[in-house]
Structure formats: C-alpha cells, structure tokens
C-alpha positions in Angstrom: 0.0 0.0 0.0 1.2 3.5 -0.8 0.1 6.5 1.2 0.4 9.9 -0.3 0.1 13.1 1.6 -0.3 16.3 -0.3 0.4 19.7 1.1 -2.3 22.1 -0.1 -1.5 25.8 0.5 -5.2 26.6 0.1 -6.0 24.7 3.3 -3.3 26.5 5.3 -4.4 29.9 4.2 -0.9 30.9 3.0 -2.2 31.6 -0.4 -4.3 34.4 1.0 -1.8 35.9 3.4 -0.3 39.1 2.1 1.6 42.2 3.3 -0.6 45.3 3.0 2.1 47.8 4.1 5.7 47.9 5.1 7.4 50.8 7.0 11.1 51.1 7.6 11.7 52.1 11.2 15.5 52.1 11.8 18.4 49.8 12.1 17.1 47.4 9.5 13.7 46.8 11.1 10.5 46.9 9.3 6.9 47.2 10.6 4.7 44.9 8.5 0.9 45.0 8.4 -0.7 41.8 7.0 -4.1 41.6 5.3 -5.5 39.7 8.3 -4.8 42.7 10.6 -1.6 41.2 12.1 1.3 43.6 12.7 4.9 42.4 13.1 8.2 44.1 13.7 10.9 42.2 11.8 14.5 42.8 12.5 16.6 41.9 9.4 19.9 43.0 10.8 21.0 39.6 12.3 20.3 37.9 9.0 22.1 40.5 6.9 25.1 40.7 9.3 25.6 36.9 9.4 25.4 36.3 5.7 28.6 35.7 3.8 27.1 36.1 0.4 28.0 39.5 -1.2 24.6 39.9 -2.9 23.0 39.7 0.6 25.6 41.7 2.5 25.1 44.6 0.2 21.8 45.2 1.9 23.7 46.4 5.0 23.9 49.6 3.0 20.8 51.4 4.4 20.0 52.9 1.0 19.9 49.5 -0.6 17.9 48.0 2.2 15.2 50.7 2.3 14.7 50.4 -1.5 12.2 47.5 -1.1 8.8 47.2 -2.7 5.7 45.2 -2.1 5.1 42.8 -5.0 2.1 40.5 -5.0 1.8 41.0 -1.2 5.4 40.2 -0.3 8.6 42.1 0.3 10.9 42.3 -2.7 14.3 43.9 -3.2 15.8 44.6 -6.6 13.5 42.4 -8.8 13.5 39.3 -6.5 17.2 39.5 -5.6 16.2 39.4 -2.0 12.9 38.0 -0.8 11.7 36.1 2.2 9.0 33.4 2.8 5.7 35.1 3.8 5.4 32.7 6.7 8.7 33.8 8.2 7.8 37.4 7.9 4.4 36.7 9.5 6.1 35.0 12.4 8.3 38.0 12.8 11.6 36.0 12.5 14.0 35.6 9.7 16.1 32.4 9.9 19.8 33.1 10.1 
C-alpha cells in the first residue's frame, strides 16, 4: 500500500496571506501589516550581518535596504534578488 500526503496551500491559508504595508523604522527593522490585521516588527539585521554572500551583504547599505517594494503581497528587493517566505515574515523572524 502506498500512502500519499499532499500539502495544499489553500488549506493552510498561506495563499491568501499578504503584506498590506511595510514601513522602515530604523536599524534594518520593518513594521509589516498583513491583510488579516496582524502587525509584526521584523529585525533583518542579524540575517544580513551573518550572511557571507555579497549579494545579501550589500543590503547592509541602508540605501539598498530601504529600497524595497511590495510585490504580490510580499517584500521584494531589486527584482527578487532578496525575498523572504511570507510565513517567516508573518512569524516575525528571519532564519539566520
């Protein structure tokens, strides 16, 4: 017998979760407001500081970091050069 388990994003609600607004506060922290009314403060500095990859480290330049956009309800830097899973942002923690 073979048992198959399928993950369906529709059941989890992730397909409907979106960021409505993002505001830069200071020191690489953003205040995110999600479409379900949840607000999170996300500190990106530990992630950026620990990264060894030059295309990520460059976002320690505050001008680069603050040049984000909201694309399809998610944070996006420089045409998807830097983007994070919506669930991590919703939980307010970026994995380092």
